[in-house]
matplotlib code that plots the C-alpha trace (Angstrom):
import matplotlib.pyplot as plt

x = [82.8, 83.2, 85.4, 86.8, 89.0, 90.9, 89.0, 85.8, 82.5, 82.6, 81.2, 79.2, 80.2, 76.8, 73.8, 75.6, 78.2, 76.0, 74.7, 78.1, 77.9, 80.9, 84.5, 86.0, 89.8, 90.6, 93.3, 95.0, 96.1, 99.5, 100.1, 97.7, 94.8, 92.4, 91.1, 88.7, 87.5, 88.0, 85.2, 85.3, 81.9, 80.8, 78.8, 75.8, 76.0, 76.1, 73.2, 71.1, 71.9, 70.8, 67.7, 66.7, 67.7, 65.9, 62.9, 63.5, 63.5, 66.8, 66.7, 66.1, 69.2, 71.1, 70.5, 71.3, 74.4, 75.7, 75.0, 76.7, 80.0, 79.6, 79.5, 82.6, 84.6, 83.6, 84.3, 87.9, 88.5, 87.7, 90.3, 87.9, 88.3, 85.4, 84.9, 82.5, 82.1, 83.5, 84.1, 86.9, 88.3, 89.2, 91.8, 93.2, 96.9, 99.5, 102.4, 105.7, 107.8, 110.7, 113.1, 112.7, 114.1, 112.6, 113.4, 113.3, 115.6, 117.4, 116.7, 116.2, 112.6, 111.2, 107.6, 105.8, 103.8, 100.2, 97.3, 96.1, 93.6, 94.4, 91.8, 92.2, 90.1, 87.8, 87.2, 84.2, 85.8, 89.1, 87.4, 85.5, 88.6, 90.6, 87.7, 87.9, 90.6, 94.2, 94.8, 96.7, 98.7, 97.3, 100.6, 102.8, 99.9, 101.4, 99.7, 100.5, 101.7, 100.8, 103.6, 105.3, 104.9, 107.7, 109.9, 112.0, 114.3, 113.2, 113.9, 114.7, 118.6, 118.6, 117.7, 115.0, 112.9, 109.3, 106.4, 105.8, 102.5]
y = [83.2, 79.4, 78.6, 75.0, 73.3, 70.2, 66.9, 68.8, 69.8, 73.1, 76.3, 79.2, 82.1, 84.1, 84.6, 87.5, 85.3, 82.0, 83.1, 84.7, 85.0, 87.5, 87.0, 84.6, 83.9, 80.9, 81.1, 77.8, 76.2, 77.5, 75.0, 77.0, 74.8, 77.1, 77.4, 80.1, 81.9, 85.6, 87.5, 90.8, 92.4, 95.2, 98.4, 97.1, 93.7, 95.4, 97.7, 94.4, 92.9, 95.9, 96.3, 92.7, 92.6, 96.0, 95.6, 98.9, 99.3, 99.0, 102.4, 104.1, 102.2, 103.1, 106.9, 106.6, 104.7, 107.0, 110.2, 108.8, 108.0, 111.4, 113.2, 111.3, 112.1, 115.8, 116.1, 114.5, 116.7, 119.7, 118.6, 117.2, 114.2, 111.6, 109.7, 106.7, 105.4, 101.7, 101.5, 103.7, 107.2, 108.6, 111.5, 113.3, 113.4, 114.9, 112.4, 114.3, 114.7, 112.2, 111.2, 107.5, 105.4, 103.9, 100.2, 99.5, 102.3, 102.9, 106.8, 109.1, 110.5, 113.3, 112.1, 115.3, 115.6, 114.5, 114.3, 110.7, 109.0, 107.3, 104.9, 103.9, 100.7, 101.3, 99.0, 96.8, 96.3, 95.3, 93.0, 91.2, 91.1, 89.3, 86.8, 85.5, 83.0, 84.4, 86.4, 84.9, 86.7, 85.7, 86.3, 83.9, 81.7, 81.9, 83.4, 87.3, 87.4, 90.2, 92.7, 92.5, 95.8, 98.4, 99.1, 102.3, 102.8, 104.0, 107.4, 105.7, 105.2, 101.5, 101.6, 98.8, 98.7, 99.5, 99.0, 102.1, 103.5]
z = [126.8, 127.2, 130.0, 130.5, 133.0, 132.3, 132.6, 133.5, 131.9, 130.2, 132.3, 130.6, 132.1, 132.5, 130.0, 128.0, 126.5, 126.0, 122.5, 120.9, 117.4, 116.8, 116.1, 118.7, 119.5, 121.2, 123.8, 124.6, 128.0, 128.6, 131.8, 134.1, 133.6, 131.6, 128.1, 127.1, 124.0, 123.8, 121.6, 120.0, 120.7, 118.3, 119.5, 117.2, 119.1, 122.5, 121.6, 120.4, 123.9, 125.9, 123.8, 124.3, 128.0, 128.9, 126.5, 124.6, 121.0, 119.3, 117.7, 121.1, 122.7, 119.4, 120.1, 124.0, 123.4, 120.6, 122.6, 125.6, 123.6, 121.7, 125.3, 126.6, 123.4, 123.7, 127.2, 126.7, 124.0, 125.9, 128.6, 131.1, 133.5, 133.4, 136.4, 136.7, 140.2, 140.5, 136.7, 136.1, 135.1, 131.7, 131.6, 128.5, 128.8, 126.8, 125.7, 125.4, 122.3, 121.5, 119.2, 117.7, 115.0, 111.9, 112.3, 108.6, 107.5, 111.0, 110.3, 113.4, 113.4, 115.5, 117.0, 118.0, 121.3, 121.0, 123.4, 124.3, 126.7, 129.7, 131.5, 135.1, 136.1, 139.1, 142.0, 140.7, 137.2, 139.0, 141.3, 138.5, 136.6, 139.2, 139.9, 136.4, 135.0, 134.5, 131.5, 128.4, 126.0, 122.5, 120.8, 123.1, 124.5, 128.2, 131.3, 131.8, 135.3, 137.7, 138.2, 141.4, 143.4, 142.5, 145.7, 146.5, 149.4, 152.5, 154.0, 157.2, 158.4, 158.1, 154.3, 154.1, 150.9, 151.3, 148.8, 146.6, 147.0]

ax = plt.figure().add_subplot(projection="3d")
ax.plot(x, y, z, "-o")
ax.set_aspect("equal")
plt.show()
């Protein structure tokens, strides 16, 4: 990932991103002063980097990574919750059925309930994400603002608002 600030030399964000040969998407400056490239890393490229960094054969790394991913899919399909400390939590959730509208024909359509996966970011990943330049929306090119904390009415008699926990 190449990160640059206006009127300064480019900064290379770690050895991991210095040799990118994959699909890259340029995110332009939207008034925040940052310009950087976002890359799509494939499983093959990730395995090649791990094999090179750790000194293992690529075949061994491929088997381990694939077994790990298969185990995650199996546990989620069994309805289990996967918790990786400091990384995050994967949960299988049921999305309720609803009535929607086809935007092309304007017909009402029933969308059945389905299972989906929810990921909650862990502490270390959250800290790493907040220490990098602000996120940019690729469609609009504008910075993505952090949402303000939601508030609710207090149970107290004075009716002050307090942050939702």
